[in-house]
N, CA, C and O of each residue as an XYZ file, in Angstrom:
328
protein
N      20.025     -6.343    -16.103
C      18.882     -5.772    -15.429
C      17.611     -6.421    -16.014
O      17.446     -6.475    -17.233
N      16.732     -6.904    -15.155
C      15.511     -7.545    -15.640
C      14.338     -6.562    -15.675
O      14.474     -5.412    -15.257
N      13.199     -7.017    -16.170
C      12.037     -6.134    -16.321
C      11.467     -5.678    -14.975
O      10.762     -4.670    -14.930
N      11.752     -6.387    -13.881
C      11.287     -5.957    -12.559
C      11.963     -4.651    -12.142
O      11.329     -3.782    -11.543
N      13.238     -4.518    -12.459
C      13.925     -3.273    -12.081
C      13.721     -2.164    -13.091
O      13.588     -1.002    -12.708
N      13.693     -2.492    -14.363
C      13.531     -1.442    -15.365
C      12.122     -0.844    -15.356
O      11.933      0.302    -15.765
N      11.154     -1.601    -14.899
C       9.774     -1.112    -14.835
C       9.269     -1.088    -13.390
O       8.121     -1.441    -13.119
N      10.131     -0.670    -12.474
C       9.803     -0.707    -11.044
C       8.606      0.169    -10.695
O       7.767     -0.243     -9.894
N       8.503      1.355    -11.267
C       7.381      2.238    -10.934
C       6.065      1.665    -11.460
O       5.030      1.793    -10.807
N       6.099      1.039    -12.629
C       4.905      0.382    -13.168
C       4.461     -0.744    -12.235
O       3.284     -0.866    -11.896
N       5.434     -1.565    -11.829
C       5.157     -2.695    -10.932
C       4.613     -2.216     -9.597
O       3.682     -2.810     -9.053
N       5.191     -1.139     -9.067
C       4.745     -0.575     -7.794
C       3.286     -0.124     -7.874
O       2.492     -0.419     -6.981
N       2.937      0.589     -8.942
C       1.553      1.055     -9.124
C       0.592     -0.110     -9.329
O      -0.522     -0.102     -8.804
N       1.019     -1.101    -10.083
C       0.187     -2.275    -10.323
C      -0.150     -2.973     -9.008
O      -1.312     -3.290     -8.751
N       0.850     -3.209     -8.186
C       0.641     -3.869     -6.901
C      -0.263     -3.015     -6.008
O      -1.134     -3.547     -5.320
N      -0.062     -1.702     -6.016
C      -0.895     -0.805     -5.217
C      -2.356     -0.884     -5.656
O      -3.247     -0.972     -4.811
N      -2.610     -0.854     -6.947
C      -3.980     -0.922     -7.448
C      -4.637     -2.262     -7.118
O      -5.810     -2.305     -6.745
N      -3.890     -3.346     -7.254
C      -4.425     -4.661     -6.915
C      -4.758     -4.750     -5.424
O      -5.786     -5.311     -5.046
N      -3.888     -4.197     -4.587
C      -4.111     -4.193     -3.136
C      -5.357     -3.393     -2.781
O      -6.183     -3.847     -1.989
N      -5.495     -2.206     -3.361
C      -6.678     -1.381     -3.109
C      -7.936     -2.114     -3.563
O      -8.952     -2.096     -2.868
N      -7.872     -2.752     -4.715
C      -9.017     -3.513     -5.205
C      -9.428     -4.617     -4.251
O     -10.619     -4.828     -4.019
N      -8.453     -5.324     -3.695
C      -8.760     -6.392     -2.738
C      -9.356     -5.830     -1.450
O     -10.286     -6.414     -0.894
N      -8.831     -4.701     -0.970
C      -9.394     -4.072      0.229
C     -10.849     -3.673      0.012
O     -11.707     -3.946      0.851
N     -11.122     -3.025     -1.116
C     -12.479     -2.577     -1.416
C     -13.425     -3.763     -1.617
O     -14.573     -3.728     -1.174
N     -12.944     -4.803     -2.280
C     -13.765     -5.995     -2.491
C     -14.126     -6.645     -1.157
O     -15.275     -7.028     -0.939
N     -13.155     -6.767     -0.278
C     -13.397     -7.356      1.044
C     -14.390     -6.512      1.835
O     -15.309     -7.047      2.456
N     -14.207     -5.205      1.812
C     -15.118     -4.314      2.543
C     -16.542     -4.436      2.005
O     -17.501     -4.401      2.777
N     -16.683     -4.576      0.703
C     -18.006     -4.636      0.077
C     -18.686     -5.991      0.298
O     -19.850     -6.047      0.692
N     -17.957     -7.076      0.043
C     -18.557     -8.407      0.072
C     -18.629     -9.016      1.470
O     -19.642     -9.612      1.836
N     -17.578     -8.870      2.238
C     -17.492     -9.565      3.514
C     -17.999     -8.712      4.665
O     -18.744     -9.194      5.519
N     -17.610     -7.482      4.689
C     -17.927     -6.633      5.830
C     -19.164     -5.772      5.599
O     -19.676     -5.168      6.542
N     -19.655     -5.705      4.356
C     -20.815     -4.891      4.011
C     -20.659     -3.465      4.542
O     -21.585     -2.894      5.119
N     -19.484     -2.916      4.335
C     -19.179     -1.579      4.840
C     -18.618     -0.723      3.728
O     -18.215     -1.212      2.673
N     -18.605      0.556      3.994
C     -17.993      1.504      3.065
C     -16.560      1.777      3.514
O     -16.309      2.120      4.670
N     -15.658      1.621      2.608
C     -14.248      1.876      2.864
C     -13.804      2.981      1.933
O     -14.060      2.933      0.730
N     -13.144      3.970      2.487
C     -12.600      5.054      1.671
C     -11.085      4.941      1.651
O     -10.451      4.694      2.677
N     -10.518      5.127      0.467
C      -9.068      5.073      0.286
C      -8.610      6.415     -0.259
O      -9.222      6.957     -1.179
N      -7.536      6.954      0.305
C      -6.978      8.225     -0.162
C      -5.461      8.090     -0.266
O      -4.848      7.239      0.377
N      -4.880      8.949     -1.090
C      -3.423      9.029     -1.228
C      -2.981     10.399     -0.745
O      -3.619     11.401     -1.068
N      -1.904     10.463      0.020
C      -1.408     11.776      0.457
C      -0.756     12.530     -0.702
O      -0.195     11.922     -1.613
N      -0.836     13.830     -0.657
C      -0.185     14.669     -1.677
C       1.327     14.705     -1.490
O       2.081     14.774     -2.461
N       1.759     14.659     -0.242
C       3.191     14.657      0.068
C       3.507     13.430      0.910
O       2.616     12.844      1.525
N       4.764     13.049      0.934
C       5.188     11.828      1.620
C       6.074     12.167      2.818
O       7.210     11.700      2.897
N       5.569     12.967      3.742
C       6.367     13.353      4.909
C       6.447     12.267      5.971
O       7.461     12.151      6.659
N       5.395     11.473      6.113
C       5.343     10.498      7.203
C       5.510      9.059      6.741
O       5.387      8.139      7.550
N       5.785      8.846      5.469
C       6.120      7.521      4.994
C       4.961      6.633      4.598
O       5.190      5.487      4.210
N       3.733      7.102      4.677
C       2.633      6.228      4.283
C       2.229      6.494      2.833
O       2.388      7.595      2.307
N       1.701      5.442      2.212
C       1.321      5.504      0.808
C      -0.179      5.659      0.616
O      -0.631      6.244     -0.368
N      -0.948      5.131      1.564
C      -2.406      5.160      1.469
C      -3.014      5.464      2.827
O      -2.409      5.212      3.869
N      -4.211      6.006      2.795
C      -5.003      6.201      4.007
C      -6.301      5.438      3.793
O      -7.010      5.679      2.817
N      -6.614      4.523      4.697
C      -7.858      3.755      4.617
C      -8.744      4.168      5.786
O      -8.307      4.196      6.936
N      -9.999      4.488      5.471
C     -10.927      4.930      6.504
C     -12.251      4.197      6.373
O     -12.854      4.155      5.300
N     -12.691      3.620      7.487
C     -13.987      2.955      7.559
C     -14.668      3.432      8.830
O     -14.308      3.043      9.941
N     -15.661      4.283      8.631
C     -16.361      4.941      9.736
C     -15.359      5.703     10.598
O     -14.776      6.677     10.121
N     -15.137      5.300     11.841
C     -14.221      6.038     12.716
C     -12.812      5.455     12.736
O     -11.927      6.014     13.383
N     -12.590      4.357     12.049
C     -11.279      3.705     12.022
C     -10.458      4.236     10.854
O     -10.884      4.154      9.702
N      -9.285      4.779     11.152
C      -8.391      5.328     10.129
C      -7.035      4.634     10.244
O      -6.479      4.522     11.336
N      -6.513      4.175      9.120
C      -5.196      3.532      9.091
C      -4.340      4.163      8.009
O      -4.800      4.406      6.893
N      -3.090      4.425      8.356
C      -2.102      4.926      7.406
C      -1.238      3.736      7.009
O      -0.640      3.086      7.866
N      -1.173      3.452      5.719
C      -0.523      2.240      5.227
C       0.706      2.563      4.399
O       0.691      3.439      3.535
N       1.759      1.838      4.686
C       2.977      1.931      3.880
C       3.126      0.609      3.145
O       3.137     -0.452      3.768
N       3.238      0.666      1.840
C       3.329     -0.548      1.030
C       4.781     -0.838      0.675
O       5.536      0.062      0.308
N       5.156     -2.087      0.788
C       6.492     -2.544      0.421
C       6.347     -3.848     -0.353
O       5.512     -4.685     -0.013
N       7.143     -4.019     -1.376
C       7.105     -5.253     -2.156
C       8.493     -5.562     -2.689
O       9.273     -4.660     -2.996
N       8.784     -6.841     -2.791
C      10.035     -7.266     -3.409
C       9.846     -8.674     -3.963
O       8.937     -9.398     -3.556
N      10.703     -9.043     -4.880
C      10.669    -10.389     -5.448
C      11.181    -11.391     -4.418
O      11.908    -11.031     -3.492
N      10.795    -12.637     -4.590
C      11.246    -13.675     -3.667
C      12.767    -13.815     -3.668
O      13.362    -14.036     -2.613
N      13.396    -13.693     -4.812
C      14.850    -13.861     -4.891
C      15.589    -12.513     -4.908
O      16.724    -12.431     -5.378
N      14.951    -11.476     -4.403
C      15.572    -10.142     -4.408
C      16.742    -10.083     -3.432
O      16.794    -10.828     -2.453
N      17.680     -9.179     -3.719
C      18.828     -9.001     -2.824
C      18.408     -8.384     -1.490
O      19.039     -8.627     -0.461
N      17.343     -7.587     -1.515
C      16.863     -6.948     -0.297
C      15.918     -7.899      0.423
O      14.781     -8.097     -0.005
N      16.384     -8.479      1.503
C      15.558     -9.420      2.264
C      14.688     -8.702      3.286
O      13.680     -9.248      3.734
N      15.069     -7.475      3.661
C      14.330     -6.713      4.667
C      13.958     -5.358      4.101
O      14.600     -4.842      3.186
N      12.894     -4.792      4.676
C      12.430     -3.467      4.278
C      12.440     -2.544      5.499
O      12.165     -2.985      6.615
N      12.751     -1.284      5.291
C      12.674     -0.307      6.361
C      11.288      0.330      6.364
O      10.731      0.639      5.310
N      10.749      0.518      7.545
C       9.436      1.163      7.700
C       9.673      2.520      8.336
O      10.471      2.648      9.264
N       8.981      3.528      7.836
C       9.135      4.899      8.334
C       8.705      4.937      9.811
O       7.625      4.459     10.156
N       9.541      5.497     10.661
C       9.271      5.505     12.102
C       8.058      6.351     12.483
O       7.461      6.105     13.531
N       7.676      7.324     11.685
C       6.515      8.162     11.989
C       5.211      7.353     11.954
O       4.209      7.780     12.528
N       5.213      6.211     11.298
C       3.993      5.387     11.248
C       3.634      4.819     12.611
O       2.477      4.475     12.849
N       4.576      4.718     13.481
C       4.317      4.179     14.805
C       3.657      5.133     15.767
O       3.184      4.728     16.829
N       3.621      6.413     15.399
C       3.042      7.376     16.344
C       1.678      7.870     15.923
O       1.073      8.683     16.621
């Protein structure tokens, strides 16, 4: 077992924080807009983050894997489509 699997929750949080940072940086520098990011308290609909900019709201599900991982595909929660 390598450090990617033994520290999966650490890696997941790290990637999430980096992604949020890039979203906020882009909103600030490129779009000159305010972007709000929230996390749901419960995971009923499969999304990990909520991004809101004025009237536009997006529910985001984050997935990550190594290039040589055994899992080549990821499942997306069907509730995200509605």
